[in-house]
C-alpha positions in Angstrom: 247.5 150.3 95.2 245.1 153.1 94.8 242.0 152.5 92.7 240.5 155.5 90.9 236.7 155.3 91.0 234.7 157.5 88.6 232.5 160.2 90.4 229.4 158.7 88.6 230.1 155.3 90.0 231.0 156.6 93.4 227.7 158.5 93.7 225.7 155.4 92.5 227.4 153.4 95.3 226.7 156.1 97.9 223.0 156.4 96.7 222.5 152.6 96.8 224.1 152.5 100.4 221.6 155.3 101.5 218.7 153.5 100.1 219.8 150.3 101.7 220.2 152.0 105.1 216.7 153.7 104.8 215.1 150.4 104.2 216.7 148.9 107.3 215.9 151.9 109.5 212.3 153.1 109.4 212.1 156.9 109.1 210.2 157.3 112.4 212.9 155.3 114.3 215.6 157.4 112.6 213.9 160.5 113.6 213.7 159.5 117.3 217.4 158.5 117.3 218.6 161.8 115.8 
């Protein structure tokens, strides 16, 4: 079963996930890794 997700909802989820990841990984450490 395929669930169609509106683009606005998808982008909101992605943005929230990115913010959550940034909160867990300090920017300085992230720069050292990449």
